[in-house]
C-alpha positions in Angstrom: -18.0 10.3 23.3 -17.9 11.9 19.6 -18.0 9.1 17.4 -14.4 9.4 15.1 -14.6 9.9 11.7 -11.1 11.4 9.8 -11.6 10.1 6.6 -9.7 10.7 2.9 -10.3 9.4 0.0 -7.8 11.0 -2.8 -4.8 9.1 -3.7 -3.3 11.9 -4.8 -3.9 14.0 -1.7 -2.6 12.0 0.6 0.9 11.5 -1.6 0.8 15.5 -1.2 0.5 15.1 2.4 3.4 12.6 2.8 5.2 14.6 0.4 5.5 17.2 3.0 7.9 15.5 4.7 11.4 15.5 3.2 12.8 12.6 5.2 9.5 10.5 3.6 10.2 11.2 0.1 12.7 8.9 -0.5 10.5 6.4 0.6 7.1 7.4 -1.2 7.5 5.8 -5.3 7.4 8.9 -7.6 4.1 9.5 -8.5 1.8 11.9 -11.1 -1.1 12.0 -12.5 -2.3 9.5 -15.9 -1.8 11.1 -19.2 0.0 9.5 -22.1 3.0 11.5 -21.8 3.7 10.8 -18.6 3.1 7.1 -19.1 6.2 7.2 -21.5 8.1 8.7 -19.4 7.3 6.4 -16.2 8.1 3.3 -18.5 11.5 4.9 -19.8 12.5 5.8 -16.0 11.3 2.6 -14.0 9.5 0.2 -17.1 6.8 -0.6 -14.2 4.5 1.4 -13.1 1.1 1.2 -11.9 -2.0 3.3 -12.9 -4.4 3.7 -10.1 -7.7 5.0 -10.0 -7.9 8.4 -7.6 -10.6 7.6 -5.5 -10.3 3.5 -5.9 -10.4 1.2 -2.7 -9.5 -2.5 -2.5 -7.5 -2.8 -5.5 -10.4 -2.3 -7.8 -9.0 -0.6 -11.3 -5.4 -0.5 -11.2 -3.4 -1.6 -14.4 -0.4 -2.8 -14.3 2.4 -2.4 -17.1 5.5 -3.0 -17.6 8.4 -3.3 -20.5 9.5 -6.6 -20.8 12.0 -8.0 -24.2 10.7 -5.1 -26.1 7.0 -5.1 -25.7 4.5 -3.4 -23.7 2.8 -5.8 -20.7 -0.7 -5.1 -19.9 -2.5 -6.5 -16.7 -5.5 -5.5 -15.9 -7.6 -8.0 -13.6 -7.3 -11.5 -14.6 -6.4 -9.7 -18.2 -3.0 -10.1 -19.5 -2.6 -7.9 -23.1 0.9 -7.8 -24.9 1.2 -4.7 -27.5 4.7 -4.1 -29.8 3.3 -0.2 -30.7 2.7 2.0 -27.9 -0.6 4.2 -28.9 -2.2 0.8 -29.1 -1.4 0.4 -25.5 -2.5 3.8 -24.2 -5.7 2.9 -26.2 -6.4 -0.1 -24.4 -5.8 1.7 -21.2 -8.2 4.2 -22.0 -10.7 1.8 -22.3 -10.3 1.0 -18.7 -9.6 5.0 -17.1 -12.7 6.7 -19.3 -12.8 10.4 -17.7 -11.7 9.3 -14.6 -9.2 10.6 -12.3 -6.7 8.3 -12.3 -2.5 8.7 -11.2 0.7 6.8 -12.4 3.1 5.3 -10.0 6.5 4.0 -10.2 6.4 0.0 -9.8 8.4 -1.3 -7.0 10.0 -4.7 -7.5 8.4 -6.5 -4.0 9.8 -9.4 -2.1 8.0 -12.5 -2.7 6.9 -15.7 -0.9 6.5 -18.9 -3.0 7.3 -16.6 -6.5 3.7 -14.2 -5.3 4.9 -10.6 -4.6 3.9 -9.9 -0.8 3.9 -6.5 0.7 2.5 -5.7 4.5 -0.7 -3.4 6.0 0.7 -2.1 9.1 -1.7 -0.8 11.6 -0.7 2.3 13.5 -2.9 4.1 16.1 -3.1 6.7 18.9 -2.7 4.4 22.4 -4.5 5.8 25.0 -1.4 7.9 26.0 -2.4 9.2 22.5 1.2 8.7 21.2 1.1 6.7 17.4 2.0 2.6 18.2 2.0 0.1 15.3 -1.1 -2.2 16.7 -0.3 -4.8 14.3 1.4 -6.1 11.0 -0.7 -8.2 8.5 1.7 -9.9 5.8 -0.4 -9.8 2.2 0.3 -12.2 -0.5 -1.1 -11.9 -3.7 -3.1 -14.0 -6.2 -0.2 -14.9 -8.7 -3.7 -14.2 -11.1 -3.4 -10.5 -10.1 -1.5 -7.2 -9.4 -3.0 -6.4 -6.5 -1.9 -7.9 -2.8 -5.3 -6.8 -1.5 -7.4 -9.2 0.9 -10.4 -8.6 -0.6 -8.7 -9.7 -3.9 -7.7 -13.3 -2.5 -4.3 -12.2 -1.1 -3.1 -14.5 1.4 -2.3 -13.2 5.0 0.9 -14.7 6.8 3.0 -13.7 9.6 5.6 -10.9 9.0 8.0 -13.0 10.3 7.3 -16.0 8.1 7.6 -13.4 4.8 11.0 -11.9 6.3 12.4 -15.2 7.6 14.2 -15.9 4.2 15.5 -12.5 3.8 16.9 -11.7 7.0 18.8 -13.6 9.6 17.2 -14.7 12.6 19.3 -12.8 15.4 18.5 -9.5 12.5 14.5 -10.2 12.1 13.4 -8.6 14.7 15.5 -5.4 15.2 14.7 -4.6 11.7 11.0 -5.2 12.5 11.2 -2.7 15.4 13.0 -0.5 12.4 9.9 -0.7 10.4 7.7 0.1 13.3 9.5 3.3 13.8 9.6 4.2 10.5 5.9 3.5 10.5 5.0 5.7 13.6 7.1 8.6 12.0 4.6 8.7 9.4 1.8 8.9 11.9 3.5 12.2 13.5 4.2 13.4 10.4 0.2 12.9 9.6 -0.8 14.4 12.6 0.6 17.5 11.9 -1.0 17.5 8.3 -4.6 16.8 9.8 -4.7 17.3 13.4 -7.6 14.9 13.9 -5.9 12.3 12.5 -6.3 9.4 15.3 -5.1 6.0 12.8 -4.0 4.6 9.7 -3.6 1.3 7.8 0.1 1.1 5.9 0.5 -0.6 2.6 4.3 -0.7 2.9 6.0 -2.9 0.2 9.4 -3.7 0.7 12.3 -4.5 -2.5 15.1 -6.2 -2.6 17.1 -4.0 -0.3 14.6 -4.1 2.1 13.7 -0.8 2.0 10.6 0.4 2.5 8.0 1.8 0.1 4.9 3.5 1.5 2.5 2.3 -1.6 -0.6 4.2 0.2 -2.3 4.7 3.8 -5.5 4.8 4.5 -7.3 6.3 6.6 -10.2 4.6 7.7 -9.0 1.1 7.3 -10.7 -2.3 7.9 -9.1 -5.4 10.4 -10.0 -7.8 8.3 -6.4 -9.1 6.8 -5.6 -9.2 11.5 -8.7 -11.4 12.1 -6.9 -13.8 9.5 -3.7 -13.8 11.8 -3.8 -16.8 14.1 -2.3 -14.6 16.8 -5.7 -12.3 17.7 -3.7 -10.7 20.4 -3.1 -7.5 17.9 -6.8 -7.7 16.7 -8.0 -7.0 20.2 -5.6 -4.3 20.6 -6.3 -2.6 17.9 -10.6 -2.8 18.4 -9.4 -1.7 22.4 -7.2 1.5 20.5 -10.1 2.3 18.9 -12.5 2.7 21.5 -11.0 5.4 23.1 -10.8 7.9 20.4 -14.5 6.5 19.3 -14.2 4.3 16.2 -16.2 1.0 17.5 -16.7 -0.7 14.0 -14.0 -2.4 12.2 -14.6 -6.0 10.5 -18.0 -5.0 8.5 
């Protein structure tokens, strides 16, 4: 069997691919190219934005800017700076962006667990019948000292049921999860129309206070490390088994 090797690296290319589906547009945070002008416009519109390297991975290089009490707060890695004026803010950000291509994205006020923001990594794969299927969901609770929820940056991995229990009544929890799975499958179906050779995606999905799902990103070569850290490993074994049917044999290293 031919080895599976589909890969997209550019976050901007991924955003454009998702935006080709009109039904998904409402679930994609507004995104543009990083510039001083766009930063001003995005902050006016959303009060909080993320600035991301177009080719970054594992949460590296991500900067969060928000307006608090009339001032600008910038967080990068473990650094926090407050600026009263816009120009010094941009100068500070430019130190880290340099000449690389960066994006600016609408910030989402995510749900929290013990005062830490969390999102979900949702694995969606071709099953042996060549249909898209959600094979696992892992909750990622961010490190309070950082602005990202990546496992490589110290996130704590939790089952989705644990994280959503405070927000959804017990009888409605599993129907909501099934709804989220159906949404994720629809993304797989759309992306396969754009990229016919794609067979798996790792979705990063955040929920806001209305439980609306926001597509932060999709990964075309997702690792399974978050799922290996869940108490129940059945989803992990299914992912590996499905991967072998389309030629991907390495996931955890």
